[in-house]
C-alpha positions as CSV (number, residue, x, y, z in Angstrom):
1,M,93.0,131.8,98.6
2,K,89.6,129.9,98.4
3,E,88.4,132.5,95.9
4,K,91.4,131.9,93.7
5,M,90.8,128.1,93.9
6,M,87.1,128.5,93.0
7,D,87.9,130.8,90.0
8,A,90.5,128.3,88.8
9,I,88.2,125.3,88.6
10,K,87.4,124.1,85.1
11,K,85.8,121.1,83.4
12,G,87.9,118.0,83.8
13,D,89.3,119.0,87.2
14,T,89.1,116.5,90.0
15,V,87.7,118.1,93.1
16,L,87.1,117.2,96.8
17,T,84.0,118.6,98.4
18,S,83.7,119.6,102.0
19,A,81.6,116.5,102.6
20,G,84.5,114.3,101.4
21,V,83.1,113.5,97.9
22,I,85.7,113.2,95.2
23,G,84.6,113.7,91.6
24,K,85.4,115.1,88.2
25,V,83.9,118.4,87.1
26,V,81.7,117.7,84.0
27,G,79.7,121.0,84.0
28,I,79.8,124.5,85.3
29,D,76.7,126.6,85.4
30,N,75.8,130.1,86.6
31,D,72.2,130.5,87.7
32,K,70.0,133.7,87.7
33,Q,70.9,134.6,91.3
34,G,74.6,134.6,90.5
35,Y,75.4,131.3,92.2
36,K,78.0,129.1,90.4
37,T,77.2,125.4,90.5
38,L,79.2,122.4,89.4
39,T,78.1,119.0,88.1
40,I,80.6,116.4,89.3
41,E,80.9,112.8,88.2
42,T,81.6,110.3,90.9
43,G,82.2,106.5,91.0
44,D,83.9,104.3,88.4
45,E,83.1,103.2,84.8
46,K,80.6,100.6,86.1
47,H,78.9,102.7,88.8
48,K,78.9,106.4,87.8
49,G,76.9,109.0,89.6
50,Y,76.4,112.7,89.1
51,M,76.0,115.5,91.7
52,C,75.2,119.1,91.4
53,V,77.0,121.2,94.1
54,D,77.5,124.8,94.9
55,I,81.0,125.9,94.0
56,R,81.5,127.1,97.7
57,S,81.2,123.4,98.8
58,I,84.5,122.6,97.0
59,Y,87.2,122.1,99.6
60,Y,90.2,121.4,97.3
61,N,91.0,121.2,93.6
62,L,93.0,118.0,93.3
63,S,93.9,118.6,89.6
64,N,95.0,122.2,89.9
65,P,95.9,123.1,93.5
66,V,96.3,126.9,94.1
67,V,99.6,127.5,96.0
68,D,99.7,130.6,98.1
69,N,102.8,132.6,98.9
70,T,105.1,130.4,101.0
71,S,106.7,133.3,102.8
72,V,103.3,134.3,104.2
73,K,102.8,130.7,105.4
74,K,106.2,130.7,107.2
75,E,105.3,134.0,109.0
76,E,102.0,132.4,110.0
77,K,103.7,129.3,111.4
78,A,106.1,131.5,113.4
79,E,103.2,133.5,114.8
80,N,101.3,130.3,115.6
81,K,104.4,129.0,117.4
82,D,104.8,132.1,119.4
83,Q,101.1,132.0,120.3
84,S,101.2,128.4,121.3
85,Q,104.1,129.1,123.6
86,K,102.0,131.8,125.3
87,D,99.1,129.5,125.6
88,V,101.0,127.0,127.7
89,I,99.6,126.9,131.2
90,E,101.8,125.9,134.0
91,M,100.1,123.7,136.6
92,P,100.4,124.7,140.2
93,E,102.9,122.7,142.2
94,D,100.3,121.3,144.6
95,I,98.4,119.8,141.6
96,T,101.5,118.3,140.1
97,N,102.5,116.8,143.5
98,A,99.0,115.4,143.9
99,S,99.3,113.7,140.6
100,N,102.7,112.3,141.5
101,D,101.3,111.1,144.9
102,A,98.4,109.4,143.1
103,D,100.8,107.6,140.8
104,S,103.0,106.5,143.8
105,K,99.8,105.2,145.6
106,A,98.7,103.2,142.6
107,E,102.2,101.6,142.3
108,Q,102.1,100.8,146.1
109,D,98.6,99.3,145.7
110,E,99.8,97.1,142.8
111,T,102.7,95.9,144.9
112,T,100.4,95.1,147.8
113,V,98.0,93.1,145.6
114,E,100.9,91.1,144.2
115,Q,102.2,90.4,147.7
116,Q,98.8,89.3,148.9
117,S,98.4,87.0,145.9
118,Q,101.8,85.5,146.4
119,E,101.0,84.9,150.2
120,K,97.8,83.2,149.3
121,T,99.5,80.9,146.9
122,E,102.2,80.1,149.5
123,K,99.5,79.3,152.1
124,K,97.6,77.0,149.7
125,S,100.9,75.2,148.9
126,S,101.7,74.7,152.5
127,A,98.2,73.6,153.3
128,K,98.3,71.0,150.5
129,K,101.7,69.7,151.9
130,K,100.3,69.4,155.4
131,S,97.1,67.5,154.2
132,K,99.3,65.0,152.2
133,K,101.2,64.1,155.4
């Protein structure tokens, strides 16, 4: 699919590089070693910039996206779903119980702290009342 996309790129296309740069293709060159390079224009009218990149660095052609056969994609999704179900690891019961016990302990600790705080407040209130008398 990537090869089809690379072959379909032409001048005027807007592309996204794997580095996240978006630009308009203004030149396509083949060098002596057989590498295909693109010159892309980035920025706006006021702040234009040009980059020369290897065509293999193009992640996506935003102007002319290549769409692959959707039935193949559906099969891949079904395979991935089956695989992800196989990948589910069940936790041993003693680990699950330990986690639940830790949650219960944390809730108890919170309740104890709240009770202690309330008791201190009540003691201070009663001490103030006694000192006023």
